[in-house]
C-alpha positions in Angstrom: 20.6 2.9 -18.4 17.9 4.9 -16.6 18.8 8.1 -14.9 18.8 8.1 -11.1 15.8 10.0 -9.7 14.9 11.6 -6.4 11.8 13.1 -4.9 10.2 14.0 -1.6 8.4 11.0 -0.2 6.8 12.7 2.8 4.2 15.4 2.8 4.8 18.8 1.3 5.4 21.8 3.7 7.4 22.4 6.8 7.6 19.4 9.1 9.8 17.9 11.8 11.2 15.3 9.4 11.2 15.0 5.6 12.1 11.9 3.6 13.9 12.2 0.3 13.9 9.0 -1.8 16.5 8.2 -4.4 16.3 5.3 -6.9 18.8 4.2 -9.6 22.3 3.1 -10.3 23.9 6.2 -8.7 22.2 5.7 -5.4 25.1 4.0 -3.6 27.6 6.6 -5.0 25.3 9.5 -3.8 25.1 8.0 -0.3 28.9 7.7 -0.1 29.4 11.3 -1.3 26.9 12.8 1.1 27.3 10.6 4.2 31.0 9.7 3.7 30.2 6.0 3.9 27.7 3.4 2.6 25.6 2.0 5.5 24.7 -1.7 5.8 21.7 -2.3 3.5 18.4 -1.9 5.2 19.9 -0.4 8.4 19.5 3.2 9.4 22.7 5.2 9.9 22.9 8.6 11.6 25.4 11.1 10.4 26.2 14.5 8.7 25.3 15.0 5.1 27.9 17.1 3.4 28.4 18.6 -0.1 32.2 18.6 -0.2 33.2 20.2 3.2 29.9 22.1 3.6 27.3 20.7 6.0 23.8 20.2 4.6 22.1 18.6 7.6 22.3 15.8 10.2 20.1 13.0 9.0 19.2 9.3 9.1 20.2 7.5 5.9 19.1 4.2 4.7 20.4 2.2 1.7 18.5 -0.6 -0.1 20.4 -2.8 -2.5 18.5 -3.8 -5.6 16.6 -5.9 -6.3 15.6 -6.0 -2.6 14.0 -2.6 -2.7 10.7 -1.0 -3.6 11.6 -0.2 -7.1 13.9 -3.2 -7.7 16.9 -0.8 -8.2 19.4 0.5 -5.7 17.6 3.0 -3.5 18.3 5.4 -0.7 16.4 7.5 1.8 17.5 10.6 3.6 15.5 11.5 6.6 16.3 15.2 7.1 14.8 18.1 9.0 11.7 19.2 7.2 12.5 22.8 6.5 12.2 24.4 3.1 15.8 25.6 3.3 17.2 22.1 4.0 15.1 20.6 1.2 16.1 23.2 -1.3 19.7 22.7 -0.5 19.6 18.9 -0.8 17.6 19.1 -4.1 20.3 21.4 -5.5 23.1 19.1 -4.4 21.4 16.0 -5.9 20.8 17.9 -9.2 24.5 18.8 -9.3 25.4 15.1 -8.9 23.4 14.4 -12.1 20.1 13.2 -10.6 16.7 14.1 -12.0 13.6 15.0 -10.0 11.1 12.1 -10.4 7.9 12.5 -12.3 4.6 11.7 -10.8 4.3 8.0 -10.0 7.8 7.2 -11.4 8.9 5.2 -8.4 5.9 3.0 -8.6 6.3 2.7 -12.3 9.8 1.5 -12.0 8.7 -1.0 -9.4 6.1 -2.3 -11.9 8.6 -2.3 -14.8 11.1 -4.3 -12.6 8.5 -6.9 -11.7 8.1 -5.8 -8.1 4.4 -5.0 -8.5 1.7 -5.7 -11.1 -0.6 -2.9 -12.2 -3.3 -3.8 -9.7 -0.8 -3.5 -6.8 0.6 -0.2 -8.3 -2.9 1.2 -8.4 -3.4 0.1 -4.7 -0.4 2.3 -3.7 -2.2 5.3 -5.0 -5.5 4.2 -3.3 -3.7 3.7 0.0 -2.1 7.1 -0.1 -5.5 8.7 -0.8 -7.4 6.5 1.7 -9.5 8.5 4.2 -11.7 5.8 5.7 -11.0 2.5 7.4 -12.8 0.7 4.5 -10.6 2.4 1.9 -7.5 1.6 3.9 -8.4 -2.1 4.2 -9.4 -2.4 0.5 -6.2 -0.8 -0.7 -4.1 -3.0 1.6 -5.8 -6.1 0.4 -5.1 -5.1 -3.2 -1.5 -4.1 -2.5 -0.9 -7.4 -0.7 -1.9 -9.3 -3.8 -5.5 -10.1 -2.8 -6.9 -9.0 -6.2 -3.8 -10.5 -8.0 -4.4 -13.9 -6.3 -8.0 -14.0 -7.6 -7.1 -12.9 -11.1 -4.1 -15.3 -11.2 -6.3 -18.2 -10.1 -8.8 -17.4 -12.9 -6.0 -17.0 -15.5 -4.3 -20.3 -14.4 -7.5 -22.2 -14.7 -8.1 -20.6 -18.1 -4.6 -21.7 -19.3 -5.3 -25.3 -18.3 -8.5 -25.2 -20.3 -6.7 -23.6 -23.3 -3.9 -26.2 -23.1 -6.4 -29.0 -23.4 -8.0 -27.4 -26.5 -4.6 -26.6 -28.0 -3.8 -30.3 -27.7 -7.0 -31.3 -29.4 -6.2 -28.9 -32.2 -2.7 -30.5 -32.6 -4.4 -33.9 -33.0 -7.4 -33.3 -35.2 -7.8 -36.9 -36.2 -8.4 -38.1 -32.7 -11.9 -38.4 -31.5 -12.7 -36.1 -28.6 -14.1 -38.1 -25.7 -17.5 -36.8 -24.7 -16.5 -36.8 -21.1 -13.5 -34.5 -21.9 -15.6 -32.0 -23.9 -18.2 -31.9 -21.2 -15.6 -31.3 -18.6 -14.0 -28.5 -20.6 -17.3 -26.9 -21.3 -18.3 -27.1 -17.6 -14.9 -25.6 -16.5 -15.5 -22.6 -18.9 -19.0 -22.1 -17.7 -17.9 -22.2 -14.0 -15.1 -19.7 -14.7 -17.5 -17.5 -16.6 -20.0 -17.6 -13.7 -17.3 -16.5 -11.2 -16.2 -13.6 -13.4 -19.9 -12.6 -13.8 -20.3 -12.5 -10.0 -17.2 -10.4 -9.8 -18.5 -8.0 -12.4 -21.9 -7.8 -10.6 -20.0 -6.9 -7.4 -17.7 -4.3 -9.0 -19.9 -1.4 -8.0 -19.1 -2.1 -4.4 -15.4 -1.7 -5.1 -16.1 1.7 -6.7 -18.3 2.8 -3.8 -15.7 1.9 -1.2 -12.8 3.5 -3.1 -14.5 6.7 -4.4 -17.2 7.1 -1.8 -20.9 6.1 -1.5 -22.9 8.8 -3.3 -25.9 10.1 -1.4 -28.1 12.8 -3.0 -30.4 15.0 -1.0 -33.5 15.7 -3.1 -36.8 17.5 -2.6 -38.9 20.6 -3.2 -37.6 24.1 -2.4 -37.4 25.1 1.3 -38.0 21.5 2.5 -34.8 21.6 4.4 -32.3 20.0 2.0 -29.5 22.4 2.7 -30.2 22.3 6.4 -29.8 18.5 6.4 -26.6 18.9 4.3 -25.1 21.3 6.8 -26.3 19.2 9.8 -24.7 16.0 8.4 -21.4 17.8 7.8 -21.7 19.8 11.0 -20.8 23.0 9.2 -22.4 25.8 7.3 -21.3 24.5 3.9 -24.5 25.4 2.1 -26.4 28.7 2.2 -29.8 28.4 4.0 -32.5 31.0 3.4 -36.3 31.1 3.4 -36.1 32.1 -0.3 -37.1 29.4 -2.7 -34.4 28.5 -5.2 -31.4 29.6 -3.1 -29.5 26.4 -4.1 -28.8 26.7 -7.8 -26.1 24.0 -8.3 -25.1 20.7 -6.9 -22.9 21.1 -3.8 -20.7 18.1 -2.9 -18.8 17.2 0.3 -17.3 14.0 1.7 -18.5 12.7 5.1 -17.4 9.8 7.3 -20.0 7.3 8.3 -18.4 4.6 10.5 -15.7 2.8 8.5 -16.8 4.3 5.2 -16.6 7.5 3.2 -19.7 8.9 1.6 -20.2 11.8 -0.8 -23.1 14.0 0.1 -24.8 16.1 -2.5 -27.1 19.1 -1.8 -29.3 19.7 -4.9 -31.6 22.4 -6.2 -35.2 22.3 -5.2 -37.4 20.5 -7.7 -40.2 22.6 -9.1 -41.5 24.2 -12.3 -39.7 27.4 -13.0 -39.1 29.8 -15.9 -35.7 30.9 -14.5 -33.0 29.6 -16.8 -30.3 29.3 -14.2 -32.6 27.6 -11.7 -33.9 25.2 -14.5 -30.3 24.2 -15.2 -29.8 23.6 -11.4 -32.9 21.4 -11.4 -31.7 19.4 -14.4 -28.4 18.8 -12.6 -30.2 17.8 -9.5 -32.3 15.2 -11.3 -29.2 13.9 -13.0 -27.3 13.6 -9.7 -30.3 11.7 -8.3 -30.3 9.3 -11.2 -26.6 8.4 -10.6 -26.7 8.4 -6.8 -26.3 5.2 -4.8 -28.9 6.5 -2.3 -31.4 9.3 -2.4 -32.7 11.2 0.7 -36.0 12.9 -0.1 -36.5 15.7 2.3 -40.2 16.7 2.8 -41.6 19.6 4.6 -44.1 17.9 6.9 -45.7 21.2 7.8 -47.1 21.2 4.3 -49.7 18.8 2.8 -47.9 15.7 1.6 -48.3 15.2 -2.2 -47.0 11.7 -3.1 -47.2 12.3 -6.9 -44.5 15.0 -6.7 -41.8 12.7 -5.7 -40.0 10.2 -8.0 -39.3 7.8 -5.3 -38.1 4.2 -5.9 -37.5 1.3 -3.6 -34.4 1.9 -1.5 -34.9 5.7 -1.2 -35.2 7.3 2.2 -38.0 9.8 3.1 -37.1 12.5 5.6 -40.1 14.3 7.2 -38.5 17.5 8.2 -40.1 20.2 10.4 -41.9 17.5 12.2 -43.8 18.6 15.4 -44.3 15.0 16.4 -43.1 11.6 15.4 -46.5 10.6 14.1 -47.1 7.2 12.6 -50.4 7.9 11.0 -49.5 10.8 8.6 -50.0 10.6 4.9 -46.2 10.4 4.5 -46.0 7.4 6.9 -48.8 5.6 5.1 -47.1 6.3 1.7 -43.7 5.1 2.9 -45.1 1.9 4.4 -47.0 1.2 1.2 -43.9 1.6 -0.9 -41.6 -0.2 1.6 -39.5 2.9 2.1 -37.3 3.8 5.0 -38.6 7.0 6.6 -37.5 9.3 9.4 -38.8 12.4 11.2 -36.5 15.3 11.9 -36.7 18.9 13.0 -33.4 20.3 11.8 -34.0 23.7 13.4 -34.3 22.0 16.8 -31.7 19.3 16.0 -34.0 16.4 16.7 -34.0 13.1 14.7 -30.6 13.6 13.1 -28.8 11.1 15.3 -31.3 8.4 14.4 -30.9 9.2 10.7 -27.1 9.2 10.9 -27.2 5.8 12.6 -29.5 4.5 9.9 -27.2 5.7 7.2 -24.2 4.1 8.8 -26.1 0.8 9.1 -27.1 1.1 5.4 -23.4 1.5 4.3 -22.3 -1.4 6.6 -24.9 -3.6 5.0 -24.2 -2.4 1.4 -20.4 -2.3 1.6 -19.5 -5.3 3.7 -15.8 -5.6 4.5 -16.2 -9.4 5.0 -15.3 -10.0 1.4 -13.6 -7.6 -1.1 -14.8 -7.1 -4.6 -13.1 -8.3 -7.8 -12.7 -4.8 -9.2 -12.2 -1.3 -7.9 -11.6 0.7 -11.0 -13.2 1.0 -14.4 -10.1 -0.4 -16.0 -10.6 -3.7 -14.1 -14.3 -3.8 -15.1 -13.5 -3.3 -18.8 -10.9 -6.1 -18.8 -13.1 -8.5 -17.0 -15.9 -7.7 -19.4 -13.6 -8.5 -22.3 -12.7 -11.8 -20.6 -16.4 -12.6 -20.0 -17.3 -11.8 -23.7 -14.5 -14.0 -24.9 -15.7 -16.9 -22.8 -19.2 -16.4 -24.0 -18.0 -16.7 -27.6 -16.0 -19.8 -26.8 -19.0 -21.5 -25.4 -21.1 -20.6 -28.4 -18.6 -21.9 -30.9 -18.0 -25.2 -29.0 -15.9 -28.1 -30.3 -17.2 -27.9 -33.8 -14.4 -25.4 -34.5 -11.8 -25.9 -31.7 -9.4 -23.6 -33.5 -11.8 -20.6 -33.1 -12.7 -21.7 -29.6 -9.0 -21.7 -28.7 -8.6 -18.2 -30.2 -11.3 -16.8 -28.0 -9.7 -18.4 -25.0 -6.4 -16.8 -25.9 -8.1 -13.4 -26.0 -9.5 -14.1 -22.5 -5.9 -14.8 -21.3 -4.8 -11.5 -22.9 -7.6 -9.8 -20.9 -6.0 -11.0 -17.7 -2.5 -10.1 -18.9 -3.8 -6.5 -19.6 -5.1 -6.5 -16.0 -1.6 -7.3 -14.7 0.0 -5.0 -17.3 1.9 -7.8 -19.1 1.6 -10.2 -22.0 2.8 -13.8 -21.7 1.4 -16.2 -24.3 4.5 -18.5 -23.9 3.0 -19.9 -20.7 0.4 -21.7 -22.7 3.1 -23.6 -24.7 5.0 -24.3 -21.4 1.9 -25.8 -19.9 1.2 -28.0 -23.0 4.7 -29.5 -23.0 4.8 -30.0 -19.2 1.3 -31.5 -18.9 1.0 -33.7 -21.9 3.1 -36.5 -23.4 2.9 -35.1 -26.9 5.2 -37.7 -28.5 3.2 -40.7 -27.2 
């Protein structure tokens, strides 16, 4: 039997109220010993918590009878005053009663092990706790509520039906396979593979919502990159000087743009240099630019525009900084229009043009990270498993019905890929489906 565990469920530090969570077989006994009674499950009860005859605190206490609890075990919560003294005393009493302080994520792990959550939902709990933007909150709640699980379960269920048909064909090798049946099975596999491929293609959007949309500020030294970085953050996070090469490394900071979180990167100015430290900073700047979701090229419009110095690609933004006028006939404007690039004019010293740029960035994120539909994957683990499923389906289609045994084996591997997504293995369901869907003895 697992040891009963406890941990602080609210934030660390002094607060008006702190919540101590307990989970395990001793939960009911602990409540009786501290409160003097066991409240009706799922109802809050106010009373004094005592260790023997000594008062610990006055608190609200809740008891949850397993399996109708978060972890599936008997659970309790003590809502006490949030001082360090109260918490230290309650911790000491719980340890004296034989309880153990929970390890990181142990409550969610017990919920998973007891079938209250699958792995995708357990991951969503972590994402919800870490959510800083409205988009992250909505995506995490969708995943926690079973939105991802429903899609994966549908794909897996359809795959099991396909596999059940092929298993039946393997069991009756002397029977001719009707062409209509083989065509239907092939079409079903192809359709499922197409949907999974669409999910894989859209997986980057899930990462961008969950981790933040990566925006790299690029350009030559003294163009105004750090000034733009500070202006977007509305703080002096990066050092700004007239000395070229001031920024030597990539500086990162999160920023809220509407419902979304972005990660803004200030990078070293791009130029030829013999300085080893600055060269390393430039190397890192180029690498950050290659992995960014969006690049903002800051250009000093008081200097002659040299298009060949900028490795711009479609989708990049050009920011003409130090602009005296919002000209539409400058070399930069002509270059941007020819390349089909978004371009904006700012004077960061005067604070002009920034509002327009921020609005454009917010619109860009709303268009790129639409909340109308949520992606099929938010973590690399999801992507890896879906790629395994996609590869198995590809092999099955290539093998075809010439060797149905090998075809079935690849489909079983695809089912295992979904089971790995959920954190379980359940091959017996294939047999259950065969016996419930086919009259084998006929």
